C-alpha positions as CSV (number, residue, x, y, z in Angstrom):
1,M,0.2,-5.0,-26.7
2,S,-1.0,-1.8,-25.1
3,Q,1.2,1.3,-24.2
4,H,2.1,1.3,-20.7
5,K,1.9,3.9,-18.7
6,V,3.1,4.4,-14.9
7,L,2.2,7.2,-12.5
8,F,4.9,7.1,-10.0
9,E,8.5,6.6,-11.0
10,Q,11.5,8.5,-9.5
11,P,14.3,9.1,-11.9
12,T,18.0,7.6,-11.0
13,D,21.6,8.6,-11.9
14,I,24.4,6.5,-12.4
15,S,27.4,8.7,-11.8
16,S,28.3,12.2,-11.0
17,T,31.1,14.3,-10.2
18,V,31.4,17.0,-7.5
19,A,33.8,19.5,-6.4
20,S,36.0,19.0,-3.3
21,K,34.8,22.3,-1.7
22,W,31.0,21.0,-1.9
23,L,32.3,18.4,1.0
24,A,33.2,21.2,3.3
25,A,30.2,22.9,2.5
26,N,28.0,19.9,3.4
27,Q,29.2,18.6,6.8
28,M,32.2,16.3,5.0
29,R,29.4,14.2,3.8
30,L,31.2,11.5,1.8
31,D,28.3,9.2,0.9
32,A,27.7,9.6,-3.2
33,S,24.1,9.4,-3.0
34,F,24.5,12.8,-1.1
35,Y,25.6,14.7,-4.5
36,I,23.7,12.7,-6.9
37,Q,23.1,14.8,-10.1
38,E,19.0,15.1,-9.5
39,A,19.7,16.9,-6.1
40,F,21.5,19.5,-7.2
41,K,19.4,19.9,-10.4
42,A,16.7,20.4,-7.9
43,R,18.4,23.0,-5.9
44,Q,19.2,24.8,-9.0
45,I,15.4,24.7,-9.9
46,V,13.9,25.7,-7.0
47,A,16.7,28.7,-6.8
48,R,15.2,30.1,-9.6
49,F,11.9,31.0,-7.7
50,P,10.9,32.7,-4.7
51,N,11.2,29.8,-1.8
52,Q,11.0,29.3,1.8
53,R,12.4,26.3,3.7
54,M,10.4,23.7,5.2
55,D,10.5,25.2,8.8
56,Q,9.2,28.4,7.4
57,V,5.7,26.7,6.3
58,T,5.7,23.6,8.4
59,T,6.5,22.2,11.8
60,V,8.3,18.8,11.5
61,T,8.5,16.2,14.5
62,Y,8.0,13.0,15.7
63,P,7.0,11.5,18.8
64,Y,9.6,10.1,21.3
65,R,10.8,6.5,20.9
66,F,8.3,4.5,22.7
67,K,8.1,0.9,24.0
68,R,5.4,-1.0,22.1
69,I,3.1,-2.2,24.9
70,Y,0.3,-3.8,23.2
71,S,-3.4,-4.2,24.9
72,D,-6.7,-5.6,23.5
73,R,-9.2,-3.5,21.5
74,T,-10.9,-2.3,24.5
75,N,-8.0,-1.1,26.4
76,G,-5.9,0.1,23.2
77,L,-5.5,2.2,20.1
78,P,-5.0,0.3,16.8
79,F,-1.2,0.7,16.0
80,L,0.3,1.6,12.2
81,S,3.7,0.5,11.1
82,A,5.0,2.8,8.3
83,T,4.5,0.4,5.8
84,E,0.8,0.0,7.1
85,A,0.3,3.8,6.6
86,L,1.1,3.7,3.3
87,F,-1.4,1.1,2.3
88,F,-4.6,2.0,0.3
89,R,-6.8,0.1,3.1
90,P,-4.7,0.7,6.4
91,S,-6.0,-1.7,9.2
92,S,-4.2,-3.3,12.2
93,T,-4.8,-6.1,14.6
94,R,-2.1,-4.5,17.3
95,Y,-3.3,-2.2,19.9
96,L,-1.1,0.0,22.0
97,S,-2.0,0.0,25.8
98,K,-4.0,3.4,26.4
99,T,-2.6,3.2,30.1
100,K,0.8,1.7,29.9
101,V,2.4,4.0,26.7
102,P,3.2,7.2,28.3
103,E,2.2,10.4,26.3
104,I,0.0,8.2,23.7
105,E,-1.5,10.9,22.6
106,Q,1.6,11.8,20.7
107,T,1.1,8.8,18.4
108,I,-2.0,10.2,17.1
109,V,-1.8,12.3,13.8
110,K,-4.4,15.0,12.9
111,K,-6.3,15.4,9.6
112,G,-4.7,17.6,7.3
113,S,-1.1,17.2,7.9
114,L,1.7,15.0,6.3
115,L,3.4,11.6,7.2
116,L,6.9,11.1,5.9
117,T,9.0,7.9,6.2
118,R,12.0,8.6,8.0
119,S,13.5,5.0,8.1
120,G,14.1,2.3,5.7
121,T,13.0,3.3,2.5
122,V,13.0,7.2,3.2
123,G,10.8,10.0,1.8
124,R,7.7,8.5,1.1
125,V,4.8,10.9,1.9
126,V,1.1,10.6,2.4
127,Y,-1.9,13.0,3.5
128,V,-3.7,12.0,6.5
129,H,-7.4,11.9,5.9
130,D,-10.0,10.5,8.0
131,R,-9.3,7.0,8.2
132,L,-5.7,7.4,9.1
133,S,-6.2,10.0,11.8
134,R,-8.0,7.2,13.9
135,F,-4.7,5.0,14.4
136,A,-1.7,5.3,16.9
137,I,1.3,5.9,14.4
138,T,5.0,4.8,14.5
139,D,7.9,7.1,15.4
140,D,9.5,5.9,12.1
141,L,6.8,8.6,10.4
142,L,7.8,12.2,10.6
143,R,4.7,14.5,11.3
144,I,4.4,17.3,8.8
145,V,2.0,20.0,10.3
146,P,1.3,23.0,8.1
147,L,1.7,26.7,9.6
148,G,-0.7,28.1,7.4
149,N,1.0,30.1,4.9
150,V,1.5,27.6,2.1
151,K,-1.4,25.1,1.3
152,I,-0.4,21.6,2.5
153,G,-1.8,19.9,-0.5
154,Y,1.0,21.9,-2.4
155,V,3.8,20.9,-0.4
156,Y,2.8,17.2,-0.4
157,A,2.8,17.5,-4.3
158,F,6.6,19.4,-4.1
159,L,7.7,16.7,-2.0
160,A,6.2,13.7,-3.9
161,S,7.7,15.3,-7.2
162,W,11.1,14.1,-8.4
163,M,12.6,17.2,-7.4
164,G,11.1,16.7,-3.5
165,Q,12.3,13.0,-3.5
166,S,15.7,14.0,-4.8
167,L,16.1,16.4,-1.8
168,L,14.7,14.1,0.8
169,T,16.8,11.3,0.0
170,K,20.1,13.0,-0.7
171,D,20.2,13.6,3.2
172,Q,19.6,10.0,4.2
173,Y,22.2,8.5,6.4
174,G,22.9,5.2,7.7
175,S,24.4,1.8,6.0
176,A,21.7,-1.1,6.6
177,V,19.0,1.1,7.5
178,K,18.5,4.6,6.1
179,H,17.2,7.2,8.1
180,L,16.2,10.9,8.1
181,E,15.8,13.4,10.8
182,P,13.4,16.5,11.2
183,E,16.6,18.9,10.6
184,H,17.1,17.5,7.2
185,V,13.6,18.1,6.0
186,N,13.7,21.4,7.6
187,R,16.6,22.9,5.3
188,I,14.9,22.1,2.1
189,S,13.8,24.8,0.2
190,I,10.1,24.8,-1.2
191,P,9.4,27.0,-4.4
192,V,6.7,29.5,-3.6
193,L,4.6,29.7,-6.8
194,S,1.4,31.8,-7.3
195,D,-1.4,31.4,-5.2
196,K,-3.5,30.2,-8.2
197,I,-0.8,27.3,-8.9
198,Q,-0.9,26.8,-4.9
199,E,-4.5,26.6,-4.7
200,E,-5.2,24.1,-7.8
201,T,-2.7,21.9,-6.9
202,H,-3.8,21.6,-3.1
203,K,-7.4,20.9,-4.4
204,Q,-6.2,18.3,-6.8
205,I,-4.3,16.3,-4.0
206,L,-7.4,16.8,-1.3
207,Q,-9.8,15.6,-4.2
208,A,-7.3,12.5,-4.8
209,Y,-7.3,11.7,-0.9
210,G,-11.0,12.1,-0.8
211,L,-11.6,9.6,-3.6
212,R,-9.5,7.4,-1.9
213,E,-11.7,7.6,1.2
214,K,-14.9,7.2,-1.0
215,A,-13.5,4.0,-2.1
216,N,-12.8,2.9,1.5
217,S,-16.3,3.7,2.3
218,L,-17.7,1.5,-0.3
219,L,-15.5,-1.3,0.7
220,D,-16.4,-0.8,4.3
221,A,-20.2,-0.8,3.0
222,A,-20.0,-3.5,1.1
223,D,-18.4,-5.8,3.9
224,E,-21.1,-4.7,6.2
225,L,-23.7,-5.8,3.6
226,M,-22.0,-9.3,3.3
227,H,-22.5,-9.5,7.1
228,T,-26.3,-8.2,7.3
229,A,-27.6,-9.9,3.5
230,L,-25.9,-13.1,4.4
231,K,-26.2,-13.3,8.3
232,L,-22.6,-13.6,8.5
233,P,-21.2,-13.8,12.1
234,Q,-18.3,-11.0,13.1
235,F,-15.1,-12.9,13.2
236,I,-13.5,-13.0,16.6
237,P,-10.1,-13.9,17.1
238,S,-9.6,-17.5,18.8
239,E,-7.5,-17.5,22.1
240,V,-7.3,-21.5,22.1
241,Y,-3.3,-22.5,22.1
242,S,-4.1,-26.2,22.5
243,Y,-6.6,-28.6,20.9
244,S,-6.7,-32.2,19.6
245,I,-8.4,-33.7,16.3
246,R,-9.0,-37.0,14.9
247,A,-6.4,-38.8,12.6
248,S,-9.1,-38.8,9.8
249,E,-9.2,-35.2,9.5
250,L,-5.4,-34.8,9.4
251,D,-5.4,-34.6,5.7
252,F,-1.9,-35.2,5.9
253,R,-0.9,-32.0,7.3
254,F,1.0,-32.2,10.6
255,D,1.4,-28.4,11.2
256,A,-0.8,-27.3,13.9
257,T,-1.7,-24.3,12.2
258,Y,-3.5,-25.7,9.6
259,H,-6.0,-27.5,12.1
260,T,-6.7,-24.2,14.4
261,P,-10.0,-24.4,15.7
262,E,-10.5,-20.8,14.5
263,V,-10.8,-21.8,10.7
264,R,-13.0,-24.6,11.6
265,A,-15.4,-22.3,13.7
266,I,-15.2,-19.9,10.6
267,V,-16.2,-22.8,8.1
268,T,-18.6,-24.3,10.7
269,K,-20.5,-20.9,11.1
270,L,-20.5,-20.1,7.6
271,R,-22.3,-23.3,6.8
272,A,-25.0,-22.6,9.3
273,S,-25.6,-19.0,7.7
274,G,-26.7,-20.6,4.4
275,P,-25.0,-22.2,1.2
276,V,-21.5,-22.6,1.3
277,V,-19.4,-23.7,-2.2
278,S,-15.7,-23.9,-2.4
279,L,-14.0,-21.3,-4.7
280,G,-11.9,-23.5,-7.3
281,P,-15.2,-25.1,-9.0
282,N,-16.8,-21.6,-9.0
283,V,-14.1,-19.8,-10.9
284,K,-12.8,-20.3,-14.3
285,K,-9.2,-20.6,-13.2
286,V,-6.9,-20.3,-10.2
287,F,-3.2,-20.4,-11.3
288,L,0.5,-19.2,-10.9
289,P,2.6,-18.2,-13.7
290,N,6.0,-20.3,-13.8
291,R,9.0,-18.8,-12.2
292,F,11.4,-17.0,-14.3
293,K,14.4,-14.9,-14.7
294,R,13.8,-11.4,-14.3
295,V,15.6,-9.1,-16.5
296,Y,14.9,-5.5,-15.2
297,V,15.4,-2.8,-18.1
298,S,14.4,1.1,-18.8
299,K,10.8,1.9,-18.9
300,A,11.0,2.4,-22.4
301,Q,12.2,-1.3,-23.1
302,G,10.1,-3.0,-20.8
303,V,6.8,-3.9,-19.2
304,P,5.6,-2.4,-15.8
305,F,6.1,-5.4,-13.0
306,L,3.8,-5.6,-9.8
307,S,5.4,-6.9,-6.8
308,G,3.2,-8.3,-3.6
309,R,3.2,-5.1,-1.9
310,N,2.5,-2.9,-4.6
311,I,-0.9,-4.3,-4.9
312,V,-2.0,-3.0,-1.3
313,E,-0.2,0.4,-1.5
314,I,-1.9,3.6,-2.0
315,K,-0.2,4.0,-5.2
316,P,2.4,1.4,-6.6
317,Y,6.0,2.6,-5.5
318,D,9.3,1.8,-6.9
319,I,7.6,0.0,-10.0
320,K,10.3,-1.9,-12.1
321,Y,10.2,-3.0,-15.5
322,I,10.6,-6.3,-17.0
323,S,12.3,-7.0,-20.4
324,S,9.2,-7.2,-23.1
325,K,12.0,-8.8,-25.5
326,V,13.9,-11.3,-23.3
327,T,11.2,-12.6,-20.4
328,K,10.4,-16.2,-21.0
329,H,6.6,-16.5,-21.4
330,L,5.7,-12.9,-21.0
331,D,2.1,-13.8,-21.7
332,E,1.8,-15.9,-18.6
333,L,2.7,-12.9,-16.6
334,L,0.4,-10.4,-17.7
335,I,-2.7,-9.3,-16.0
336,K,-6.1,-8.6,-17.1
337,K,-9.0,-6.2,-15.7
338,D,-11.4,-7.7,-12.8
339,W,-9.1,-10.4,-12.2
340,I,-8.1,-11.4,-8.3
341,L,-4.6,-11.1,-7.2
342,V,-3.9,-12.7,-3.7
343,T,-0.3,-12.8,-2.3
344,R,0.7,-16.4,-2.0
345,S,4.0,-16.3,-0.2
346,G,5.8,-14.3,2.7
347,T,2.8,-11.8,3.8
348,I,-0.3,-14.2,3.0
349,G,-3.3,-13.2,1.8
350,R,-3.3,-9.8,0.6
351,V,-6.1,-9.0,-2.2
352,T,-6.8,-6.6,-5.1
353,L,-9.2,-6.5,-7.8
354,V,-7.2,-5.5,-10.9
355,P,-8.2,-2.2,-12.2
356,R,-8.4,-1.1,-15.7
357,H,-5.2,0.9,-15.3
358,W,-3.0,-2.1,-14.8
359,E,-4.5,-4.1,-17.9
360,E,-1.4,-5.9,-19.5
361,W,0.8,-4.9,-16.8
362,A,3.0,-7.9,-15.5
363,A,3.1,-9.4,-12.1
364,T,5.2,-11.3,-9.9
365,E,4.8,-15.5,-9.5
366,H,4.5,-14.8,-6.1
367,L,0.6,-13.5,-6.7
368,L,-2.3,-15.9,-7.3
369,R,-4.4,-15.1,-10.1
370,V,-8.1,-15.9,-10.0
371,I,-10.3,-15.6,-12.8
372,P,-14.0,-15.2,-11.7
373,D,-16.6,-16.7,-13.5
374,E,-19.4,-14.1,-13.0
375,T,-22.0,-16.7,-13.6
376,K,-21.2,-18.4,-10.3
377,L,-19.3,-15.9,-8.3
378,K,-19.0,-12.6,-8.9
379,G,-15.7,-11.1,-9.0
380,G,-16.2,-8.2,-6.8
381,Y,-18.3,-10.1,-4.5
382,L,-15.5,-12.9,-4.2
383,A,-13.0,-9.9,-3.7
384,A,-14.9,-8.5,-0.9
385,F,-15.3,-12.1,0.8
386,L,-11.6,-12.7,0.4
387,M,-10.7,-9.5,2.1
388,N,-13.2,-10.1,5.0
389,P,-11.5,-11.8,8.1
390,L,-13.8,-15.2,7.2
391,G,-12.2,-15.4,4.2
392,Y,-8.6,-14.1,4.9
393,R,-8.3,-16.4,8.3
394,Q,-9.3,-19.4,5.9
395,V,-6.1,-18.6,3.4
396,V,-3.7,-17.9,6.0
397,G,-4.8,-20.8,7.8
398,K,-3.6,-23.2,5.0
399,T,0.1,-21.7,5.2
400,F,2.5,-24.3,4.8
401,G,6.7,-23.7,5.0
402,G,9.3,-23.0,7.5
403,V,11.6,-19.7,7.0
404,V,9.1,-18.4,4.1
405,H,5.3,-19.2,4.5
406,E,3.6,-20.1,1.3
407,I,0.2,-21.4,-0.3
408,S,-0.6,-23.4,-3.4
409,E,-3.1,-22.9,-5.9
410,D,-5.0,-26.0,-4.4
411,N,-5.1,-24.1,-1.2
412,L,-7.1,-21.0,-2.3
413,R,-9.2,-23.4,-4.5
414,S,-10.4,-25.4,-1.1
415,V,-11.5,-21.8,0.4
416,F,-15.1,-21.8,1.4
417,V,-17.4,-18.9,-0.1
418,P,-21.0,-18.3,0.8
419,L,-23.4,-18.4,-2.3
420,P,-25.9,-15.8,-2.1
421,R,-28.6,-15.3,-4.7
422,P,-26.9,-13.5,-8.1
423,D,-29.1,-10.1,-7.0
424,I,-27.2,-10.0,-3.2
425,Q,-23.7,-10.5,-5.1
426,S,-24.2,-7.9,-7.2
427,K,-24.9,-5.6,-4.5
428,I,-21.8,-6.5,-2.9
429,S,-19.6,-6.8,-6.1
430,E,-20.7,-3.6,-7.6
431,P,-19.3,-1.3,-5.0
432,T,-16.4,-3.3,-4.6
433,Q,-15.3,-3.0,-8.5
434,E,-16.0,0.8,-8.2
435,A,-13.8,1.1,-5.1
436,F,-10.8,0.1,-7.0
437,Q,-11.7,1.9,-10.1
438,L,-11.8,5.2,-7.6
439,K,-8.6,4.3,-6.6
440,E,-6.9,4.4,-9.5
441,E,-8.7,7.6,-10.4
442,A,-7.3,9.2,-7.6
443,N,-3.6,8.1,-8.5
444,R,-4.5,9.7,-12.1
445,I,-5.3,12.8,-10.5
446,E,-2.4,13.1,-7.8
447,H,-0.4,12.5,-11.0
448,G,-1.7,15.1,-12.8
449,A,-1.2,17.5,-10.3
450,I,2.5,16.5,-9.4
451,S,3.2,16.3,-13.3
452,T,1.8,20.2,-13.7
453,L,3.8,21.5,-10.7
454,E,6.9,19.8,-12.1
455,N,6.7,21.0,-15.7
456,E,5.9,24.5,-14.2
457,L,9.0,24.4,-12.4
458,V,11.1,23.0,-14.9
459,A,9.4,25.1,-17.9
460,S,10.0,28.4,-16.2
C-alpha cells in the first residue's frame, strides 16, 4: 500500500486548562472551544512578529439578511449557498430575482476578495476568481476585501493555516449552528512578514486558483465540444407537472419522478442525435463496496477516507482516516486513478474522475465506482457526459427512497450514453482528465504555500 499524503487537515486538542482570569479577559466566554490550546499557541506565535489586526488590512462585511425571491434565468442572478461556493465547479439552477430582491448588487462578490464561511462549519476560506464573481452569494459568507497594505493571497494563506483556523474557530458561538461575526474576524492579528515572503505566498495562492480556473475552462470546452461534435441538444428544464404513461412502461416503478417526461425526452433526443448505448455493458464494472463499521483513527494509523461531499469540493476538507488494521475488506474501499465516482445517496449524481493523488485512498460506500473500458467508452468522455445535464438528469431520474434518496448500480448501468467515434471521444476525454489533474496540482501548490508560511512562523 502506498504512503498516503493528505494536503489539508487541522490539528485537534482533546483537553486544556485555563486560568480563571481569562474568563474576564474574554467576555466571560464559557465554551471550551474558545480556550483550546491551539488557539493560544497561535496567538503566542503571532505575537513574536510585527502584526496587524484584520480590520487594519481588510474590510470584513456581509450583506444584509435578505429574503430569497427566485426568478427565471432571464430575470435573475445565479445564486450560490455557502456550501456551493466551496465547490470546485460551482453552479446553480436557482436565480435571485433582479427586481424583487432589494439591493441585490450587495450579493455579488468582487474578483480578488475572499469569502469566509460564517455559519455552520465556520472558517472555510475561498479566493474569488472569475467564476465565483458571476454569482449572487449567500449572506452566510463573510466578504473580506483587501485594503492594499497586505497581499490578499498572503491573508488567505494565513487564514487557511492551522493558526488562522484555530483563531477563527475559537470565536464561533452558538450550540446547534455555529456562527462568526465580522467583529470576531476583525480582531484577529496577522503576522506581517517580509515583503518577499508576502509576495511569494500571494503568487502561489493566485497560481493555484488560476489552475482551478483553467481546469474549469477545460471542462467547459469539453462540454461544449460534446454538444457540437455529437449534435446534442441543450438541456431545457421541463415545466410539465402532470403526465400519463402506458402500463407496459411502468418497469415496476410507481414513483412519478421515475417516469418524468424530462428524462424520456432526453433519451429520445439522444437517440435522434446518433448511436446510443447503455452504460453498463460498455464499462468494465459498476459496483459498490459492502457497508462496513467505520473505525476512525489518527493519520499515522489509517487511510484517508473520502465522503461524498469531498469529491466536489475545491479541496477535500475535514479528511478522516479509517483504520488500516481493523477495517474489514479494506481493499474493496480503495479507489484507483481514472475511476469515476458518483454519489448514490443523499445528494445524488455528483461526479468526479479520480486523480493520481487519490490513488489507494478509501471512499465511502455511498459512492458508486465506475471502472471505464477505454476500448468502448473513454473514462474522461464518460465522466464529462455524466456531469452534463443530459447525463445527470438521467441519473437523478432513477432515484428511489423516501427520506433518503438513493440509486443502485443497476440504475447507473441503465443510463444511456451517446457513442461517438473514438477520436471524438478522445478530444472530449483528454481535457477532462487534464482538468482533474490540474485541480490536484492547484491543491499541491496551495498546500506548499500554506506549509511554507506555517514553517516560517513556527521556526522563527
